[in-house]
MIDOSE-1310 file (N, C-alpha, C; in nm, 2 decimals, decimal comma, always signed):
residues 41
mgad	+0,13/-0,13/-0,04/+0,00/+0,03/-0,03/+0,11/+0,12/+0,01; +0,19/+0,10/+0,10/+0,31/+0,23/+0,06/+0,35/+0,29/-0,04; +0,35/+0,13/-0,11/+0,46/+0,18/-0,26/+0,33/+0,21/-0,33; +0,23/+0,18/-0,33/+0,13/+0,25/-0,44/+0,12/+0,42/-0,39
sses	+0,12/+0,42/-0,33/+0,09/+0,60/-0,24/+0,18/+0,68/-0,32; +0,34/+0,63/-0,27/+0,41/+0,70/-0,32/+0,42/+0,69/-0,50; +0,40/+0,58/-0,53/+0,35/+0,59/-0,70/+0,29/+0,69/-0,74; +0,17/+0,69/-0,71/+0,08/+0,78/-0,75/+0,12/+0,93/-0,70
rtrn	+0,16/+0,94/-0,60/+0,26/+1,12/-0,58/+0,35/+1,14/-0,65; +0,41/+1,04/-0,74/+0,54/+1,07/-0,82/+0,45/+1,10/-0,93; +0,33/+1,01/-0,96/+0,27/+1,06/-1,11/+0,19/+1,17/-1,08; +0,16/+1,24/-0,98/+0,11/+1,37/-0,97/+0,17/+1,48/-0,99
dtme	+0,29/+1,44/-0,94/+0,42/+1,54/-0,94/+0,45/+1,58/-1,10; +0,45/+1,45/-1,20/+0,49/+1,47/-1,35/+0,39/+1,54/-1,39; +0,28/+1,51/-1,36/+0,15/+1,57/-1,42/+0,13/+1,72/-1,38; +0,14/+1,74/-1,26/+0,18/+1,89/-1,23/+0,27/+1,96/-1,31
qswr	+0,40/+1,94/-1,32/+0,51/+1,97/-1,38/+0,48/+2,03/-1,50; +0,42/+1,90/-1,58/+0,39/+1,93/-1,76/+0,29/+2,04/-1,73; +0,21/+2,02/-1,66/+0,08/+2,13/-1,64/+0,13/+2,27/-1,64; +0,21/+2,26/-1,52/+0,26/+2,39/-1,55/+0,38/+2,44/-1,66
rtrr	+0,43/+2,35/-1,74/+0,49/+2,38/-1,83/+0,41/+2,43/-1,96; +0,31/+2,36/-1,99/+0,20/+2,38/-2,08/+0,13/+2,54/-2,02; +0,11/+2,58/-1,93/+0,07/+2,69/-1,90/+0,15/+2,84/-1,90; +0,28/+2,78/-1,85/+0,36/+2,87/-1,90/+0,39/+2,88/-2,09
evgt	+0,40/+2,81/-2,13/+0,40/+2,83/-2,29/+0,28/+2,91/-2,35; +0,16/+2,86/-2,28/+0,06/+2,93/-2,34/+0,04/+3,09/-2,29; +0,08/+3,13/-2,16/+0,12/+3,25/-2,15/+0,21/+3,33/-2,19; +0,34/+3,25/-2,26/+0,42/+3,31/-2,32/+0,37/+3,36/-2,47
lllr	+0,25/+3,23/-2,54/+0,22/+3,26/-2,67/+0,12/+3,39/-2,67; +0,03/+3,37/-2,53/-0,05/+3,52/-2,54/+0,02/+3,60/-2,52; +0,15/+3,62/-2,44/+0,23/+3,80/-2,46/+0,27/+3,81/-2,56; +0,30/+3,70/-2,65/+0,40/+3,72/-2,78/+0,25/+3,76/-2,90
kqfl	+0,13/+3,72/-2,87/+0,05/+3,78/-2,94/-0,02/+3,93/-2,93; +0,01/+3,96/-2,77/-0,05/+4,10/-2,77/+0,06/+4,18/-2,84; +0,18/+4,12/-2,82/+0,34/+4,22/-2,84/+0,29/+4,25/-2,99; +0,26/+4,14/-3,09/+0,23/+4,12/-3,23/+0,15/+4,22/-3,23
ckdc	+0,00/+4,21/-3,18/-0,11/+4,28/-3,23/-0,06/+4,45/-3,19; +0,02/+4,47/-3,09/+0,04/+4,63/-3,01/+0,10/+4,65/-3,16; +0,19/+4,57/-3,26/+0,28/+4,65/-3,37/+0,17/+4,65/-3,48; +0,07/+4,57/-3,47/-0,04/+4,57/-3,61/-0,11/+4,72/-3,60
p	-0,14/+4,76/-3,74/-0,19/+4,87/-3,79/-0,32/+4,92/-3,73
């Protein structure tokens, strides 16, 4: 049982890390789009 809990915790950590990375990439894309639109006529 203890091994299962540690395994699930590790999986959750990796999921959270990947989710954080995706959110950061999305934020960067949004910022870039804002800057591009600012240069639009």
